[in-house]
N, C-alpha and C positions, 0 to 999 in steps of 0.2 A: 460523609463529613458534615458537620454542623455548619451549613452555609451562612447562617446568621452570625455565628461566632466568628467566622472567617472575615466578615466585613470589618471587624475591629482591628484587623492587621494593617489596614490602610492608615498611614501616618496622619491623615486628615480626619479620621473617624473621631466621634466624640468620646468622652471619657468612659461612659457606660459600655459602649461597644468594645473599647480597648480593654476594660476590665474583664468583660466576658471572654474576649480572645485569650487573655492571659490565663483565665481560669480553665479555658478549654485546653490550652497548651499543657497545663499542669495535669489535667485529666488524661490527656493522651500519653503523657510520660509514664503515668502509673499503669495505664491499660496494657494488658499483655499482648494484644494484637493490633493496636492502633497504628503501629509503625508499618504494618503491611499495607494499610490503606494509603499511607503516605508514599510508600515505595511504589505502589501501583500507580498512584497519581503522577509520580515523577517519570516512571518508565513509559506510561501511556500518554504523557503530556496532556493530562486532563484539564489542567488550569493554565490560563495564559497570564494571570495576575502574578507579578514578580514577588509580591510579599507572601503569597500563598506558597509559591515554589520554595522560597527561603524558609518558610515555616515548616514545610515538609522535610527539608534537609536538617532543620534543627531537631525535629522529632527523631529522625534517623541517627543523628549525631548522639543524642542522648542514649538511644538504644545501644549503639556500638560502644559508647564510652562506659556506660554503667551496668548494662544488663545483657551484654553479648553472650556471656557464659551460660545464661539461662535458656538460650535458643537451641533448637534441635539442629542437627547437621543440615537438614533440608532448608530450614529457615535461614541459616547462615549463608547457604548457597544462594538463596533468593536475594539476599542483600548484595552479594557480589554481582549477581546477574543484573540486578536493578541498576547498579552504578555503571556497569559496562554498557547496558542498553541506553542509559541516559547519555553517556559519553558518545556512543555511536550516533545518537540523534543530533548531537551538537555539530557533527560534521555536515549534516544536511540542512540544518536550520538556516532560513534566509537571513536572519539577524542573530548575532551572538548574544548570549545572556548578559544581563547587567553584571558589572564587576563584582558587586557584593554577593551575587549568587555564585559566580565562578569561584570566588574565594572560599565561600562556605562549602561548596562541593569539594574543593581541594582539601579542606580540613577533614571532611568525612572520609575521603579516600585515604588520607594520611593516617587517620585513627584506625581504619580497617587494616591498613598496611602494617602498623606496629603490632596489631593484635594477631594478624594471620600470616605474616611473611615467613616466620620461622617454622610454621606448622602446616597450614593448609593452602597457602597461596605463594609458593616460592617463585612462581612465574609472573608475579605481579607486574613487573616492569615490561616484560615481553608482551603480556596481554595488553597493557596500555599502549605500548609502541605499535603493536600490530593494528590497533584501532586508529590511532591518530596519524601514523605515517608522517608525511611532511605537510599535511593540511594545516594552514596557519592557525585556524581555530583550535584544532586538536593540539598543536604544538603549544599554544598559549596555555591550555588546560594542563598539559603534561608538565610544563615548567612551573605552574602554580602548585601542582601536586608535589613536585620535587622540593619547592621552597617550604611547603607545609610539613613535609617529612623531615627536612633539615631542622625545622623549628621544633618538632616533636622530639628529635633525637639529640640535638646539641645546643638548643637555645638555653643560655645560662640564666636567663630571667625566669624560666619556668622551673618551679621547685619540683623535683622528682623524688619519689621514695627510693630507698636503696634497691628494692626489687626492680623498680622501673629502670634505674640507672644500670643495673646488671643486664637487664633485657636489652636496653639501647646499645650497650657495648657489644653484645652478642650479635645484634642486627647489623651494626656497622662492620664487625669482623666478617660476617657472612656475606654482606654486600661487596666488601673488598674482594673476597674470593670469587663470588659468583657473577656479579653483574656490573661492577663499577667500570671496567674497561669498555663494556657495551654502552653504558650511559655516557661516558666521556666521548665515545665515537659519535653518539647521537647529538651531543652538544656541538661537536665540530661540524657535523653535517648541517645543523640548524644555522650556526654562525655563517657558514659558507654560503648557504642558500639564501639567507635573508639579509645579509649585511648591507646590501645596496637597495633592497626593495621593501623591507619591513623593519624600521628602526625600533618599534615597540617590542617586537618579539626578540630582536637581537639584544636589546638592553636587558630584557628579562633573562635571556640565556647567559649573558655576562654576569648578571647578579647570581644566578645559580652556580656558575663556575666559581665565583668568588666565595660563595658560601661553602661549597663542598671541598674546596682546595685545602681547607684547614685540617681535614681528617681523611683525605685519600692520598694515595701515592703521588707525590709531587711530580715525578718524572712523566706521568701521564699528561700533565699540563705544561710543565716547564721544559718544553722541547721546541725545536725549531718551528715546526708547523703551527703550533698554537701561539707561541710568542710572536712569530712574524705576523700572524693574523691580528693579534691584539695590538701590536704596534701599528698595523695598518689602520685599525679602528681609531687609534689616537689621532689620525689625520682626518677623520670624518666627524664633522661638527656635532651631529645628533648622537654619535656613539661615544665620543671621546671621554665624557665624564664617567660613564659606566666602565669603559675600558681602563681608565685610570684607577678606579676603585678595585677592579679585578686584578690589575697588576700589583696594587698595594697588598691585597690578600696573598698573592703568590710570594711577594717579598717578605711578608710577615710570617710565613710558614717556618716553623722550627726545623733546622737542618744542620748538617756539619758546617763548622765555621768557614772552612776553606771553600767548600762548595757554594755556600751562601755568598761569600765574597765574589767568587767568579760570576755567579748569577747576577748580582747587583751591578758589577762592573760591566758585564756585557749589555745589560739593559741600559745603563747610563750612556755607554758609547753610542748605541743606536739612537737614543732619545736626543743626545747632544748633536749628533750628526744630522738629525732630522730638524734641528733648530728649536727644540723645546726649551733649551736652557736660556734662550734669549727672552727673558721675562718682559723686558720693556716693549717688545714688539707685540705682545699679547694684550688684547683689550677685554676678553671675556673673563670677568672676575670669578664667575661660578666655576669655570673650568680651572682657573688658576688656584682656586681654593682646594679643588681635588688634587691638582698637580702638586701643590704644596704638601698635602697630606702624603702623597706618594714619595716625594723627596724626603720628607720626615721619616717615613717608614724605611727607606733605603739607608738613610744616615744612621738611624738607630740600629738597624740590622748589622751594619758594618761595625758599630761600636760594640754590640753584643759579641760579634765574632772576635774583635780585638781583645775584649775582656777574657773570653774563653781561651784564646791563644796565649795570652800572657800567663793565665793560670796554669795552662798545661806546659809552659816553658818553651813554646814554639816561637822563638824570638824572630826568626826570619819572616814567617807568615804574619806575625803580629806587626812587624814593620811595614809589610805590604798593606795590611789592613789600615794602619794609621795613615799611610800615604794616600790610600783610597779615600779615607775620611777627609783629609786635608784638601783634596781636589774638589770636594763638594762644598767647602766653606763659602766660597765666593757666591755660589748659587743660593746657599742658605741665607747669606746676608741680604741678597737681593729680595728674597721672599720675606725676610724678617722686617725689612724697612718699607715693604710695600704699603701704599696708603690704605689699602683695604685691610681692616683688622682681622677678618676671618682668614685671609691668606697668611697674614703674619702669625696669627695665633696657632695655625696648624703646624708651623715649623719650630715652635718654641721647644718642644720635646727634644729634638735633635740638637738644638742650640745648647740647651741645659746639659745634656749628656756629653756634648763636646767639651764644655767647660769643666765637667767632672774629670774628663781624661787629662786636660791640661793641669788640673789641680794635682794630679798624681805624678806628673812629670817633674823631675828634679830641676831641669833647666829648660827654659822656653827659647825657641829660635826667634829670630827677628820677625819672621812671618807670623808665627803664633802670637807674639806680642801685639803685632799689628791687628791680627784677628780679634784679640781681646778688646783692643781699643775700638775697633769697628763695631763690635757687638755692643759695647758700652754706649757709643754715640747713637746707635740704632735704638737702644732701649730708651735713652733720654728723649729722643725725637718722638718715639711712639707713645711715650707716657703723656704726651701733650693732648689736651682736649681739642676737639675741632669746633668750628664755628657753629655747627648745628646742635651741639649738646644743649639740651633744655634744662637749665638749673632749677627753674621754678616748678616745672612739672615733669619730673623724671619718669620716663616710661621704660618699655622693654629695651629699646636701643641703648638707653643710658645705663640700664642694669647690666647689659652685655659688656659695655665698655668698662664698667667698674670691675667686672669679673676678669676682663682682659688685663686690666691694670694690675690685678693681683698676680696673674701669671708673670707679668713683666717684673714685678717686685721680686719674685723667686729668682728670676734671671739676675737681677741686680745683686741679690744676696750671694748668689753663686759667683758672680764677678768679684765680689769683695773677698771671697775665699781664695780666688786665683791670684788676684793682685790688689790688695787693699790700698796700697800707695797710689796706684794708677787711678783707682776709683775716686779716692779722696781728691786727688789733683784735678781730675776731670770735672767733678762736681763743683769744686772750688772755682775753677775757671768759668764754668757756665754761670754759677751763682753770682760771682763778682761782676762779670760783664753785664749781666741782666739787671742787677740791682743798681748799678751805676746810672743806668738810664731808664729806671722803671716808669717814670712819668710818660715816656714816649714809646713804651714797649707794649705789645698786645697782651691782654690779660692772661691768655693761655701760656705764654712764655714766662711771665712773672710767676704764675701759679706753679709751673713745673720746676722752676728754679728753687722755689721755697720747698716744694714737695721733695725734691732730691735731697735737700739738707735734712728734712724730716726722716726720709728713708735711711739715711746714713746711720741713724741711731740704732736701727735693728741690723743693718748690714754689717756694721762694725761693732759687734756687741761687747759690752763691758758689764761688770757686776754693779748692781744698784745705781745705774745711770751715771757712773763716775767718768764721763767723757772728758772732763777738764782737768784730769790728773793722770799720772802715769806717763805714757808715751808722749814726749814733749812736742814733737812735730805734729802729731795728730791733734793733741789738745789745743795747740796754738791755732791750727787751721780751723778747727770747729769754733774756737773762741772768736777768731776774726770774723767768721761768717755770722755767728750769733750777734756780735757787736754791730756788724753791718745791718743785719735784719732789724734790730731794735732802734737803730739811730738813723736809718735811711729815710724814714717817713713812709715806707711802703704800706704800713698798716692803714693808711688813708686811701689806698687804691680803691677805685669805685667798681669793684666786682666782688660778688659774694664768695666766689671760689678762692680768691686771693686773701680776702679777709679771714675766712675760716682757716686756710692753710697757715696764715700768720699765727693765729691763736693756738692752733694745734701744735705748731713747732715750738712756740714759746713755752708751752706746758711740757712738751716732750723733753726739752732741755732745761728744766727748771734749775738744775744744779749750776748752770751758768751764772745765775743771779746771786749765788753764794760767793762766787769768785769776783763778780763785778756788780755789787749791789746798787751802784749808782744809777743803774738802768731801771730799777724797780718802779720809781714814780712814773716814768714815761709809759711803761707797760700797763701799770694800774689805770692810768688815765685812758689808755686805749680800750681797756676792758669796760670802763665805766661810762664812756661817752658814746657819741653817735657811731663810732667804729665797732662797738661791741654790744653791750646790753641795751643801748638805745638805737641800734641800727634799724634801718627802714625794713629790713627783711626779718620776718618772724623766725625763719630757719636759722639765721645767724644769731639772733637774740637767744634762741633756745639752746643752741650748742654752746654759746658763750657762757650762759648761766652755769652749765656743768663744768666747763673748762676753768672759769673763774674760781669756782669752789675748789677745784683740784690745785690751782695755782696758789691760792691762799693757804690751803692745808699743807702743801709741801714746803712752803716758805714761811711757816708761822713765826719762826724766830726772827725773821727779817721784817715782819709786818708791824712791829710795835709803834714806830713813829707815825704810821698812817691810819691807825685803827679808827680814831674818832672821825677823821676826814672821810674814810670809806663809809662808815656807818651813816654819816650825814648824807652822803651822795646817793646811797641806796635806799634812803627813807621811802621815796615814792614807789619803789619797786616792791616794798614789803606790804603795801596796802592790800587789804582783803577786798576783792572786787565784789560788791553786793550785786544781786541780780536785778537791780533796777537802773533806771536812767540810761539804759543801753551803753553804759560805760565799758569801754574795751581797754583792759590794761595791757601794758607792753608785753608782759610775760604770762604764760599759762600757769595754772596752779601747780603743775608738775615742775615747771622751771622755778617757780617761787620757792619750792622746797629747798632747792640748792642754795638760793640766796639766804634763806633763813638759817640753813646749816652753816653757811659761810659766816654770817653775822655771829652765830653762836661760837664758832671756832675762834673768830677774832677776839671776842670778849673773854672766853675761857682761857685761851693761851696767852693773853696779854700779860704784861708785867705789872699791871695795876694791883693795888691792894684789894682785899675782898670787898670792902664797902663800895669801891668804885665799880667793881665787876657786878655787884648786886644792882647798883643804880642803873648801869647800862642794860643789864638783862631785864630789869623792870621796864625801862623805856621801850625795849624791844617787844615785850610780851603784853604790856598793859593795853595798847590799842587793840590787840587781838581779843583780850578778855572783854573789853568794853563793847566791841562790835559783836561779840558772841552773845552777850546778854540781850542786846537790842534785837538781833536776828532771831533769837530763840522766842522772844515775845511775839515777834511778827509771825513766826511759824505757828505758834499756838492759835493765832487769830486767823490765819490764812484759810480761805475757803477753796480756792482753785488748786486742784491736785498738781498741776504743772508748776505753779508758783511754790507750793509746798516742797516739791522735789528740788527746785532751784535753791531755796533757802536751806534745805537740809544739806545739799552739796556744799554750800558756802560755809555752813557750820562745821561740816566735816573737814573742810580745808583748814579752818582756823585751828581745830584740834591737831590736825596733821602738822601744821607749821610749828606749833608749840612743841609737839613731840620731836620734830626734826632738830630743833635747837639743842635738845638734850643729847644728841649724838656727839656733841663736842666734848662732853665730860669723859674722863678716863680714870683709871686707878690712881694715876698721879695727881689728877686734877678732879677731885670729886665735887659733887654739888655742895656738900657741906663746906669743904675747904674754900670754895669760891664764894661762900656766903649766899648762895642762890636758893637754898631750901625753901625759904618763905615765899619766893616768887612762884615756884612750881606748886607749892601747896595752895596758893591762891588760884592758880590755874585749875587745879583739881576741883576746888570748891566751885569754881565758875562752870566747869564742864559737866560735873556730875548731874546737875538737874536735868540735863538733856536725856538722861536715862529714863526719866519718868514721863517724857513727852509721848503722848499716844500716837502721834503722827510720824511717819517715815522712820519707824523704829529700827529697821535693819541698818540703814546707813549711819544713823546717830550712834547706835550701840557699838557698831563696828569701830567707829572712830575713837570713842571713849575707851573701849576695851584695849585698843592698841596703845593709847596714851597710858593706861594703867600698867600695861606690860612694861613700858619704858620707865614709869615712875617706881615700880617695884625694884628695878635695877638701880635707879639714880637716887631715890629718896630712902631706900631701905625701910627700916622699921617705922619711919615717919609716915609712911603710906598706910600703915595698918588700920588706924581709926576709920579710914574711908571705905575699907573693903566690905564690912558687913552690909551697909546700906546699898552700896553699889551692887553687891551680889543679889540682894533682895529684889532690886529693880530688874536686874538682868534675868532673873528666874521667872518673872511675870510674863504670861502669854507667850511662851517661847516655842519655837519650832525646833525640829531636829538640828538644823544648821546653827541656830543660836546656841544650843547646848554644846554642840560640837566645838564651837569657837570659844565658849565660856570655860569649858573644862581645862584647856591648857593654862588659862589664867589662874585657876585654883591650883593646878599642878605646880605652877611656878611659885606661887605663894607657899604651898606646902613644902616643896623641896628647899626653898630658900630659908624660911623662918622656922620650920619644924615645930618644936614644942611651943614656941611663942604663939602659934596660931591654933594650937590644939583646942581651946575652948570654943573658938569661932567655928572650927571644922566640925566639932561635935554637935554644935547647934544647927549648922546648915546641911549636915550630912544627909539626913532623911528627906528634907525638902528637895535637895538636889536629886536624890534617887527617885523620889516620887515623880518629879518633873521628867526624868529620863524614862522611867517605866511607863508613864502616861503616853509619851510620844511613841515608844516602841510597841505599845499594845494597840495603837490606833489601827483600825482596819484600812487596808489599801487594796487597790485593784490588783488582780492576780498578775497582770502583765506590765504593771507600772515599774519599769526598770529603775527609774530615777529615785522613786520612793524606797525601793528595796536597797539601792546603793546608799541612800541617806541613812537608812536604819542600820545598815552594816557599819558605816563610818561612825555613827553615834555609839553603837555597841562597842566598837574598838576604843572610842574615847572614854567610855564608862569604865572599861577594864583598865585602861591606862591610868585613870584616876585612882582606882583601887590599888594598882601597882605602886603608884607614887606614895599613897598613904602608908601602905605596908612597908615599902622600901625605905621610907624616911623614919622608920622606927616609931610609927604613930598608930600601932594596931589598937591602942586603947580607944581611938576615935570610933572604930568599928565595934569593939567590945562593949562600949558604954551605950549602945543603941537599944539595949533590951534583947532578951533571948530570941524573941520571935523575929525581930528585924535582922538580927545577926544571922539567923538560920536562912532567912530569905535571901540575904546577900550571898551567903556561901553557896546556896543552891544555884543562883544565877551564874556564879563562877564555874561550878561543875557543868552547867548547861553549856557555857561558853567553851569549855574544854572539850566537850564531847559532841554536842548536838549540831553546832553550826559549822558548815564546811568552810571555815575561814582560818587558815593556818596562822595568820598574824595575830588574830584574837586568841586562838588556841594557845599559842606560845605565851602570850601575856597571862592567860589564865593559869597555866602551869607554874609560871614564875610566882604568881600570887599565892597559889596553893602551897608551893614549897616554902615560901616565906612564912606563911601562917603556921605550917607544920613546925618550922624552925622555932617560931615564937611561942606557939601554944601546944605543941605536940608532946612536950615532956610530961613528967608525972605531976607537975604542979600547974598544968594548963587549965583553962576554963572547964567547968563541969560539962561533960557530954561531948567534948571535942574529940576525944580518943575514939568514941563510937562513930562520930562523923567521919573520921579518917578511914576506918575500916568499912563503913557502909557506903561511903560515897567517893572519897578521894582515891582509894586503892582501885575500886572498879573503873573509875574514870581513866586511870593510867593504862588500863587494858582495852576499854571500850573504844577510846579515841583512835588508837592506831589500827584497830580491827575494822574500822569503818571503810567502806569502799571509796568514799570521797577523800580519804587520807592518802594523798598521792606523794609517794617518796621521790618521785622524779622532780618534785618542786622544792626549791631551796628553802623556802619558808617553812614547808612541812617538815623538812629534816631538822630545822631549828626547833620546831614545836616538839618533835620526838625527843630531841636532846633535853629539853626542859622537862618533859614527861619522865625521862630517866632520872634527872636530878630530883624530881619530886619523890620518886620511889626510894632513891638513895637517902633522902632527908628523913623519910618515914622510918627507914631501917635504922638510921643514925639515932633518931629520937626514941624509938620504941624497942630497939634491940631484938633479942631472940623472939620476943612475943610476935613481932611482925613476920619473921620467917615462919614461925609455927602456924600463924594464921594463913599464910600463903600455902604452905605445904599441906595443912590438914583440912582447911575449909574452902578458901576461895578458889584456888586453881583446880582442885578436884571437882568443884561445882561446875567448872567450864569443860569438864571431861578431858582435861589435859593429861597426857600419858605420864606415869610416875617418873620415868627417866628424864623427861623434859622439865618436869617440876624441879627435880634434883639439880639439873643443869642451871636452870633459871636462878634458883636460890643461891647456888654457889657463886654465880656471876654477880648477884646482888651484894654478896658479902665481901667481894674483893675490895681491898682498901683503895685502889686506884679507880676513881669514878669513870675514867675513859674506857676501862675494860667493860664496865656494865653498859655504857652508852653504845659502844660498838656491838656488844652482844645483842642488845635490844634491836638495833637497826638491822642487823643480819637476820635475826629471828623474824622480824616483821616482814622484811623483804622476801625471805625464803618462802615462808608459808604462813599467811595470816591465820589459817585455821589451827595452827599448832599452839597458839596461845589463847 
């Protein structure tokens, strides 16, 4: 072996040595006999370095996994002998190998097992067991090998081919027949021998039993001697967690419902009599989390049994199953209410399924009603934050609690389905008593009280948020709670969680304010002052900006009396923060977008006349325009690149804010009707000079381009005079990404204005194409994936542009470019259809071709186009599907083939019998297609139903590409 290269295996080796080691590993993988050197090194214990041993196992693993079939029988025998020799040596080693080596060895054994067990090594387990006997090191390796085999055979996270899945099923069947009873016996002996002397080996063995129990005969494990031993382990501190998991796997095993019920009940009796149901006596939370999982498994198993028995009509046993479930509810509640969230979380499944049973029962007993109420109280208690929750710097623990809360919410929703009246009454009781004394109540209790009201909105669903109409008792209860919420003063509570919950709830129940509009001013003040948008916490300010926008939008009809007051109060929040003086604004630029949108909504939806709307919109946008001009001048003079970037960001925000105000307009309230066209045209004139700024082009162009997209929608044809010069600037010094983002703008203009923009399109058509071709023809590194992807995306954009032009009935834009240019364009479309393995682009190209044939393919089409159809378009329709890269297993490729069929149908439609004659007598014979297939193809093409031909083409291409 290359000793120098092996030095690089040490984790502390420098990068050159590590690179050399990696290269050496790759070299050994390719070499036909390098594995033998590694096998010898392992068998003869040549190396003491752990990393070299691991490396040797890796080389062997690669050989077994990928090249085993290439070995001779003698070589395969050598690998088997090497592994057994290594295993024998482990019995004598003064020190056991490191864990990572033992695990890697177990993986190699497992790979060899799945490869050879059915053919050459049926005595695999007997050979292993005869070596290891009851030696603790041997047993450790034996158990690791068993876990690795289970992972190979049944691990659902490993993706297997159908052939591997069939092989694995056959291996399991053979193992069940030949060796599973012996393996189970070996496990029993290991557990019996080591339960008091070697907890590590015992826990490993329990893990093996738990893993295998899912696919072996349960009676081998679920019997007195095994279960008694496992129950004994439940009382041994170092074993009980693993024993718990093992029992869980046994309980989880699919079986006859009555047998399952008996098994669970017998387990429960023993566990109860051994004192395990006395949860309050137990201090070990790790064990209780496992025990909770076991109880959850037992509860859910009983519920599955009950469901099956009900379905089969076995009412007597179903009653017994229900009784068995009911007797576990007290224990379930103890675990659900436990202060440790992991313990509580593990029982939620049982709890949820139990409520599902109650939902199906027509009448609930008093005890069941009490259970529902107890679950409800538990959920309310467990929803509460604890003192340790870090609201300012949320980490992993906080994220886990948020996830746990989501589980509890599902329980609450299920409770609402079982007894909506009880849930409403319980929440109302908690809410009212808490908010009466909110000033003296801890934050977490106030937060959860408001949170429960918020959660009712989803737990008691109604259409379109109509919580305050319909069912009178429900509506009045919710109305009372909302009234209390907005009049109690709780919005002033000094904790971010309460503040946020207040605003979330107010917005969730916005329909309340249409019933009691007198509360709107108070809530608006809360949004606008130190409780909301001016709160000391940035997190609260940010969320409030979004919620305020939603509140105003949803209640726009009620906002009229407050519009000018709101606009005055948010004036300082609208200021564009320049990147100087270190001025830190209250809101981030993302949050300011919501404030600008809100201002726009207030103005546009107001009942003011158009002149007043225009004046207000001008007041809103003029400061942005003025600031923009100053900042653009500063940018042109800025020397420092960092300062340039800050200024460009600020300019981009200004454009973004103006753009966002325009979202307020609609079909009912257009820019014209509101008298605001002039203001936005002024904005356009202010922003467009940024396109000619040579600095920070990407960010400035992106912002202005987005604004233009909005203005095309809002200003309609009034925007057209600005488009030519804007386009000219955007086509200067552009990269693939610039063009990719510019083309959708041209597509939007083309699709919207069609014939109105024909002169402009004709003028800029070739300059745009030259810019595209120039970028596409630029040389790039062979392995530069990002450059290749950029070109692919630009090619797609280019074809999308041609599709828009032809699809908008503007083919004259192409036709008027001169014969040479027209041909060049058409050739690029043919190349896109055939040469590039990109089905999305191919589909677009065939759409363009069929559209052009439809427009130009008749007798009065442009001179020479008919020739082009036969010389290029027809061949493209055959060459594309015949390419090896044309993968019909891909959905996009199937769509491309469908458009290819449409193109051929369109050619036949426009050229008639001449097309059929050309195919029959010239083109298809030139491809050496058999006459009967030519006949069949032409018949399918002439069918009036296009679907017939599409299906024919797909079947033909799929069946045999060489026939066409």
